[in-house]
N, C-alpha and C positions, 0 to 999 in steps of 0.2 A: 238545792240552789235555785234561786229565782232571779229574774231580771229586775233591776232596780231603776236604771237611768241610762239613756243613750243621748249623747250630745257631741258637739264638735267645737273647734276653736273659732268657728265662723258663725256670727249671729244669724246669718240667712238660713242656716240649717235648722230644721224644725226639731227641737229637742223633744224627747219623750220621757216623762216620769211615769214608770209603770206602777200600777196598783198591785197590792199583794194578792188580789183575787182576780176578778174579771177585767180584761183589757180589750177594748174594741178600737180598731183603727179603721176609719171610714174614708173611702175615696169617693168624692162627689164629682160625677161627670155630667155636665149639662147636656151634652149632645150624645148621650148614651143610646146606642141603637141596637147593639147585639149583646147577647148574654155573655159572649166570650171576649168582650172588649179588653184590650191590653192596657193595663194600668201601670206598666213599668215606668213610664215617663213621669207619672205622678210620684212614684217612689214607694208605693204601697208594698210591692213585692221586693223592691230593692232593700227594704228594711231587714228582711230575712237574711239576705246576702251580707249586709253590713254587720249584722249581729254575728253571723258565722265568721266573718273576717276578724271581728274583735274577740271572738272566742278562739283566736289563734289558728285559724285555718292556715295550713302551711303553703300559702301561695300569695303572690302579690298581684295576681290578676283576678279581679272580681268585677262583675258587670258595672260599667260606668266609672269605676274607681281608677282606671288607668287613663281617664280623660284628662287632657291638659288643663282644663278649667279647675280640676280638683287637686292639682299637684301640691298646693300649699295647705291642704286640709289635714287636720289632726283630729282623730276621733277618740271618744272616751266611752267606755261601757262600765257601768257600776253594777256589780253583782251582790246580791244578798246571800251570804254563805249560810250553811246549815247550822253553824255554831253561833249565829247571831251577828257576826262581824260582816264587814263589807270590804270588797276589794275593787279598785278601779283599774281598768286596763287602758293604757294609752298606746295608740298605734297610728302612725302617720302614713300618708300615701307615698311620699317620696322615699321614706326609709322603712318600708313595710316589713323588712326582714327582722327588724328589732322592735321591741316593745318595752314599756316600763310598767311597773305594778306599784300600787299604793294601797296599803291596808289601813282601814279606819273603822271607828266604832259607830258612827252615825251615817244614815243614808241621805240621799238627795244632796250630795256635795258636788262642788265644781272644782276641778283641778286643772282647768285649761291654762292657768298661768302659774301652776305649781312647778317648782324646780327642786323639790325635795321628795324623791321617790324611794320607796323601800328597796325596790329592784329596778335598776335603771339600765336601759339599753341592753336588755337580754335578747339573745338570738331566739327567734320563735321556736326553731327546732335545730338540733345539732346532733351529729353522730359521734361527737367527742365523748369519751368516757369520763373525762375530768371536768368538763364544763356543763353545768346544769342549764337546760333550756327553759324558756318561759313556759312551755307546755308542761314540763316536769314540775316546775314550781307551782303552777296553777293547779296541777293534779293534786299536789300535797295540800294546798290551801282549801281545795274543795272537800277533801276528807271523805270521799265516798266510801261507804262500807258495802256497796253493791258492786258486783263485777270487779272484785279486787284483782289487781294485776292486769286489768284491761284499761287502756287509755280512755279518758273521759270522752274524747271526740269520736270514739268508735261507735257509740250508741246515740250520739247527740242528735243526729238527723231524724231519729224516730220522734223527737219532741220539738224539733225545729224544722217542720216540713215546709218546703217550698212547693210551688205549684207543679213542679216536675216529679214530685215524690208521692203522687196519689195514684199511680198506676198499679201498685201492689202494696198491700199493708205490711208485707213481710220483708221483701227485698227492696232496699232503697236503690235509687237510680245509680248512685256511685258504686254499687256493688254488682250491678248487672253484668258487667264484663269480666268480673273476677270469679274466683272459685268459691264454692260453698263454705270452705273452711274459714273464709275471712268474715263471714257474717252469721252463719247458722249457729255456731256455738254461743255467740253473744246473745242472740235472740232466744235461744233455748234456755240459757241461764236466766234471762230476764223473765221468761215465762215460768220460772220456778223449778227447772230441772238441771241436771248436771251438765253444764256446757263444757266443762273441762274433760269430761268423759267422752263427749262427742269429738272434741279436738284430738283426744288421744286415739279415738277410732280412725279419724282422718289420717293421723300420723302413722298409725300401724298399717293402714291400707296403702299409704304412700311408700312405706318401707317395703312391703310385700311387692308392690308394683315395681319399685326400683330394683329389688333383688331379682325379680323375674326378667326384667330388661337386661340386667347384667348376665344372667344365665343364658338368655337367648343370644346375646352378643358373643359370649364365649363359645356356644355351640356352633354358631355360624362361622366364627373366626377359625376354629380348630376342627370343624366338621366332625363332631363327636356327639355321642349320646352317653349319658351316665349309665345306661343299661348295659353298655359294652365293656365295663370295667374288667370283667373276668377275661375277656378276649385280649385286651391290651396287656393284662398281667401275663397271660400265656405267651404273647409275642415277646414281651420283655425277657421272659425266662429263656426262650429259644435263642434270642439275640445274645444274651449273656453267655450261654453255653458255646455258641459258635465263636464268639470273640475269644473266650478262654482257649478253645481248641486251636484257633489260628495263632494266638499269641504264643502258645507252646511250640507250634510248628515254626513260627518265626524265630524263636530262640535257637532252634536247631539249624535253621537256614543261616542264621547269623554266624554260628560256629563254622559251618561249611564255608561261608563267605570269607571269614578271617583266614581259614586254612588256604582257600583258593588264592587269596591275595598274597600270602606268603609264598606259595608255589609259583605264582606268576613271577615274582621277583627272582626266585631261584632259577627258574627256566631262563629268564633273560640273562642272568649271569652265566649260566652254563653255556648258553648259545654263544655268548661272547668268547668264552674260553675255547669252545669247539671250533669256532670260526678262526681263532688265532692258531690253534693246533693244526687245523686243516691247511692253513697257509704254510706252516712249517713243514708238514708232511708233504705237501705239494712240492716245496722247494727241495726237500730231501730226495724225493722220488726223481725229481729232475736231475739232481746232482748224481744220483746212483746211475740213472740212465746214461748220462754223459760220460761218467767214469767207465762204465761197462763198454760203451762204444770206443772209448779211448784205448782200453785194454785190448781190444780186438785188432788194433793197428800194429803190424810187424815192420821193423826196419830191414829192408832188402837192398843190399849194395852189391851187384854182380860186376866184377872186373871185366870179363869177356864182353859183356853187353856194352860197357862204356868204351872199350877199345874198338869194338866194331863200329860204334857210332863215330868215333874220331876218324877211323880209316875211311869211312864213307864220305866224310866231308873233307878228306885229304889232309888231315892234320896228323903230324907225327907226335907220338905220345912218348916222351923221354922216360928213361929208366928211373931217373931221380924222382920224377913226378909220380911214377908208378909206385915207388917205395913210400912216398908221402901219402899217397891215396890209400894205400893199404892200412897205414897207421891211423888215418882218419876214420876208416871204416871200423877199425877195432875200437877206436875212441867212442864212436857213435853207438856201437853195440853196447859198450859199457854204460853209456848215458841212458840208452833205452831200457836197459835192465834196471838201472836205479829208478828210472821214471815209473816202470811197471810196478816195482815194489811200493813206491809211494802211492800210486793210484790204487793198488790193492788195499793198502792200509786205510786210505781215505774211503774206499768203497765199504770196507768192513765197519769203519766208524759210522758212515752214513746209514748203513743197514741196521746197525745197532740202535742208532738214534731214531731211525724210522720205526723200529720195533717198539721202542719205548713210547714213542708218540702214539702209535696205534693202540697200544695198551691203554694209555691215558684217554685216547679218544673213545675207546670202547667203554671205559668206565664212565666217562662224561655222557656218552650217548645213553648208557643204562640209566644214569641219573636223570637225564633229560626225559627219557621215556616215562620214568616213574613220576616225574614232576608234571609231565603232560597228562598222564592219567589223572593226577590230582586236579589239574586244571579243568578237566572235563566236568568237574563238579560245578563249574561256573553256571551251568544250567539252573543250579539251585538258586542262584542270585535272582534270576527272573521270577522263580517261584516265590522267593522272599519278597520281591517287590510287589508281586500280585497279592501275596498274603497281607502285606502292609496296607495296600490300597483297599482291600476288602475289609480289613479291620477298621480303617478310617470310615468307610461307608457304613459299616454296621454300627459303629459308635455314634455316627451322625443320626442314623435311624433310631438307635436306642435312646438318644437324647430327645428325639421327637416323641417317641413312645412314652418316655418318662414325663415329658412335659404334658402330654395328653392325659396320662394317669393323674398327674398333679392337678390339671384343670378339672378332671372328672371329680377328684376328691374335693376340690374347691366348690364345684357345683353341688356336690353332695352336702358339703357344709352349709352352703347357701340354702339348699332345700331344707336342711335340718333347722336352720334359722327361721326360714319361712314357716315351717311346721310349728315351731315354738311361738312365733309371733301370731300365727293363726289361732293357736289355742288361747292366747291372751285376748286376741281380737274377738273370738267367739264368746269368751267370758264377759268381755265388756259390752258386746252387743246384747247379750242376754240380760245383763244387768240394766242397761239403758232401756231395753224393751220392757223389762219388768217394772222399772220406775215409771215409764210412761203409762203402762197399763194400770198400775196401781194408783198412779197420780201422786201429787204432793199437795200440801195445804196451800202453798203459794200458787201452784198451777191451778188448783180448783177455784181459788179466789179470783184470780185474773180471768179465768174462763167464765165464771159466774158474772163478774162485772161486765165483761165484754157482751155477754148475752143480754144483760140488763140494759146496757147503754144502747145496743142495737134495737132492742124492743122499744125503748123510750123514744128513739129518733125515728125509725122507719116503721115501727108497729109490727114487725115480724119477729118470729123466733129465729135465733141463729146460734150456732155453736162454733167455738174455736177449738181446734184439735191438732194433735201432732201424730203423724203417721210414721211409725218405725219401718224402715226398709230392710230387706234381707242383707244388703251390703253394709248395714250399720248406719247408713245415712238416715236422715229424717226429712219429711215434708211437713210444712206447716199449711194448714188449710182452714177454711171457714165454710160452713154450709148453712143454708136457710132451710127452715122446716115448714112443712105445710101444717094445717090445723090438726091433722091427724098424727103429726110427729114424724112424717116421712121427709127425707131429704128432697128438696126441690131446687131446680135451677131458675124458677120463675123470677126471683128477685135478685139474681146475680147479674153482674155486668157493670158497666161504667156508671150506671145510674146511681148505684149505692156505693161505689168504690170510695169516694171521699169520706162518706160516713163510716165505712168499714175501717179505713185507715185511722180516722180520728178516734173511733171507739177503742181500737186496740191501744193507741197511745194513751188515752185517758185511763184505760183499765190498768195499764202497767204503772203509770205514775201514781194513781190512786192507791195501788197496793203497797207502794214503797214510801208513802208519806211519813211513816213512823221511822223510816231509815234515813241515812244521809245519802241522798241521791238527787237527781233532777226532780224539782217540784213544780215544774211549769210545762205547758205545752204551747207551742206557737203553730197555729194552723193558718197558713196564708191562703186566702181565697177559697177555703173549703166550702163556703156557702154559695159562691158565685154560680149562678145558673141552676141551682137546685130547686126542688119543690119547696114552696114557702113553708109547708107543714114541717119539712125536715129542718129547715133553718130555725123555725120557732122552737122545735123540740131540742135542737142542739143548744140554742142560747139558754133555754130553760135549764138544760142539763148542766152546763158549765156554771150557771149561777148556784146550783145546788152543790157542785163539787168544790167551789171556792170556800164553802163553809167548812170543808174538811181540811183546808189549808193548801189547796191546789191553786196555782196561778195559771189562768187560761187566757191566752192571747189569740185573737182572731182578727183577720182583716177582711173587709167586705166593701162592696160598692153600694153607695146609697140607694141605687136603683133596685137592688135585690134585697133591701130590708124587707122582710116578709110582712105580708098583710094578714091581719087577723080575720076571723070569720065575719066581722062586721065591715070589713074593707078598710079599716084604719091601719096605719103602720104599727108594727110591733113596738111596744113601748120599751125603748132602750134607756136604761138609767144614764143620765148625762155624766154621772160620776165614773161610769165605766168607759166612757169615750176618752181615750188618752191622746188621740191625734186625729185631726181631720185634714184631708188633702183634697184639692180640687184642680180642675184643668183650666183655670183662668188664663187668658192669653198672656198676661204679664208674667206668668210663671210663679208668682208669689205664693200660690196655693200648693206648690209642689214641695217635695221633701227638702230640696236644696235651695228653694226660692227662685229658681230660674229654669229655663228650658236648656237641654243639652244641645 
């Protein structure tokens, strides 16, 4: 894929029709005083951000594009696809979350007034599984056969470098705060090695790390060690035996308890009957005592005593009265005799009843004593309760031990899983290490091109290499060599960093020109402030590379157009200059035709 045309719906915007080969964008600054002059206001560096925006960067915030002045701007980017067709992307400032796509056969078209789009108002990106996003459709239209399964934007910045992306040739600015897994596998794949294998190594390491975290969390939560499994099994056996023993005892206690409850009921009933009989016995004894006292009383009527009494008081006791009195005494004697007989009969009756009741009481008391003996077993009830309580406590402890054993087994399973993963990990690490050590044809070609391009630009020998680490990770590195072939740090540092970044990009694109992949590099300001010799060498190099079918785009300030040995400016082919910008006060020389 190459860039074909960049334009907007506003004529003040300076459109760019890109060449298939070399493209130079020059910013002319009249009052240029420092090598690091900021040309953003001209728009030179803004072009990179604008192209990134139109290549469906998933954001509506891009430098200067959220300015109120630009709210009505609609931008268009025409791409030359690897199958020979073209696609134009339309994206506006106001509605930047949606884009439209137009597929066409000829290049250098203008669709600023077009209302017939092949894909209209597509969401730039979406998490919906049923709605295709613009990024997904463009991915299919690009038809890359490199990095299959990797989104096209993932590696885009290696070939669309802004000025903030020259700090390191390998890790782009947008990945510096992220993890290695987000960029190293992609770069490794680009350099000709198995990037998926590296992704798998990261995944396996993460799985091992996650399992180890889970194991540590379980150990801390349950205060256990998998080495103590035998101890916990022993504790479990002891607890189970004790619970069985107590459960059997509890069954016996429960039998005694049932018997004791029956006896208690019997005792209560017996005591009620004893109490009732005691009341009767008491009454009978009282009656017997009263009867016996009554039987002791004799009727004694003495005539002489009565006569003497009357004489003492001077009363005459007539004979008729005497006769009647004697009859009365006889009558009373007869009554007393009969009364005595009745009392004796009643006494015999009461004694008989008392004897019967005493016999019944004795029997009841015997029963009561027997029941009370049985009730003494109520002590077993307390033992029963104690046994039940201990059983509950032991079962609770057994549950804890069983849980600990389960957790230990879970830890053992996790450790077994870790061991299995570790075996696969070691295999993959060895395979990747072997691949790196043995090299690949793509890897050797890119490394050769990198060395060739570095030599052409800075005049020093340099090597691009990949260092496999024990963890399975890799480091990307570059080294400069002395004349004797030894690694030296003499030419390292920021001085050559832009050239190093540019050479890596150029080497990668040059390698895949026969494939369906990016066929352009855009280096924004990579020559600004550099040694003129490097700038000349770089411009010469990209002129050669365009013959292989590479599109090379570079921005530079006119003040750093390199001087040749005779002091004249480097001869830039006017056909290679696709845009010139300047800092004229009226703003017409700027990208948007005005000052912000």
